[in-house]
C-alpha positions in Angstrom: -6.2 4.3 8.3 -6.6 1.4 9.2 -8.3 0.4 5.8 -11.2 -2.3 6.3 -10.5 -5.6 4.0 -13.1 -6.0 1.2 -14.2 -9.1 -0.5 -13.7 -6.4 -4.5 -12.6 -3.5 -5.3 -13.1 -1.5 -8.2 -10.0 0.2 -9.8 -9.9 3.0 -12.4 -6.8 5.3 -13.2 -7.2 6.9 -10.1 -6.8 4.7 -7.8 -9.8 2.5 -5.7 -13.2 3.6 -6.3 -14.2 5.4 -3.3 -10.9 5.1 -1.8 -10.4 8.8 -0.9 -7.0 10.2 -0.2 -6.4 13.4 1.4 -2.4 13.9 1.3 -3.1 12.1 -2.8 -5.5 14.3 -3.4 -4.3 17.3 -1.7 -0.7 17.1 -2.2 0.0 15.0 -4.7 -3.0 16.5 -6.7 -4.3 13.1 -7.8 -1.0 11.6 -9.3 -1.5 9.2 -11.5 2.0 7.8 -10.2 0.2 7.4 -6.6 -3.3 5.4 -7.7 -1.8 2.3 -5.5 -0.4 1.6 -2.6 1.0 -2.0 -2.6 2.6 -3.7 0.2 4.1 -7.4 0.5 1.9 -8.8 3.7 5.5 -10.1 4.6 6.2 -6.8 5.6 3.7 -6.6 8.1 4.6 -10.2 9.5 8.7 -8.8 9.8 6.9 -5.6 11.7 4.7 -8.3 13.7 8.0 -10.0 14.9 9.6 -6.6 16.1 6.9 -6.2 18.2 4.7 -3.9 15.8 1.1 -5.4 16.1 0.2 -4.3 12.6 -2.7 -5.8 10.4 -3.4 -5.5 7.3 -4.8 -1.9 6.0 -3.1 0.0 9.0 -0.5 1.1 6.7 -3.3 2.5 4.2 -2.5 -0.3 1.7 -4.8 -0.4 -1.0 -3.5 -3.7 -1.6 -1.6 -6.3 0.0 0.5 -9.0 -1.6 1.6 -12.6 -0.8 4.8 -14.6 -2.2 6.3 -11.0 -3.8 9.4 -10.3 -2.2 9.3 -6.4 -1.4 13.0 -6.3 -3.2 11.5 -7.6 -6.4 8.8 -4.8 -6.6 11.0 -1.6 -8.0 9.9 1.4 -10.0 9.1 0.3 -13.3 7.9 -3.4 -12.0 5.1 -4.3 -13.8 2.4 -6.6 -12.1 -1.2 -8.0 -12.1 -3.7 -7.8 -9.6 -6.7 -9.8 -10.7 -8.0 -7.7 -13.6 -6.0 -4.8 -13.1 -2.4 -4.2 -14.2 -0.2 -1.5 -12.7 3.3 -0.2 -12.9 5.6 0.7 -9.9 6.4 3.8 -9.4 8.3 4.6 -6.2 8.2 3.7 -2.6 5.6 5.6 -0.4 7.3 7.2 2.6 6.3 6.9 6.2 4.0 9.5 7.3 2.8 11.2 10.6 -0.8 9.8 10.3 0.3 7.0 11.1 0.8 8.5 14.5 -2.9 8.0 14.7 -2.5 4.0 14.9 -3.1 3.2 18.8 -0.1 1.3 18.9 1.9 4.0 17.9 0.7 7.8 19.1 3.2 10.6 20.1 5.3 8.5 21.6 6.5 5.5 19.5 5.6 7.9 16.6 9.3 8.8 15.4 10.5 4.8 16.4 7.9 3.9 13.9 8.5 6.2 11.0 12.0 5.0 11.4 11.6 1.4 10.8 9.3 1.6 8.4 11.9 3.3 6.2 11.8 1.2 3.3 8.7 -1.0 4.0 5.9 1.0 3.9 5.3 -0.5 0.2 5.1 0.7 -3.2 3.2 3.5 -5.1 1.3 2.4 -8.4 0.4 3.7 -11.9 -2.8 1.5 -13.3 -2.2 0.9 -16.6 -5.6 -1.5 -17.0 -8.6 -0.7 -15.0 -10.5 -3.6 -13.5 -12.0 -5.8 -10.4 -9.6 -7.3 -8.0 -11.0 -9.6 -5.8 -9.5 -10.4 -2.2 -7.4 -13.1 -3.1 -6.5 -12.5 -6.0 -2.5 -12.8 -6.6 -0.1 -10.2 -7.1 2.3 -11.5 -10.3 5.1 -9.6 -12.0 3.8 -9.3 -15.4 
């Protein structure tokens, strides 16, 4: 953390090619239902308005969305992102790795975890692999 923005990603059934996630690998055993982490940029804006200086990639998301409200992304929702098709599987719970963010730390960690409840993003299973470009919108299928 944080994950840097890139112009393009290649997505296969296991997630973003080259993006190793220790938790997903060791604890979730590469569960395909956790292949992608999608986070609406509106959530980042909300967090910033609450005093948390979050930037895209800080929460570990693979894909940031615009103009798709968080509430519309629910388990079983199908989305298209560039050439990729995916289905939302479950919400992502906040984890203590986020304590490593410079504006969180041990002192503010518990407060940040509470703030992120139901706002960390959504895990998704990849149905159709492909490429995603930086400005590709997320569209509900």
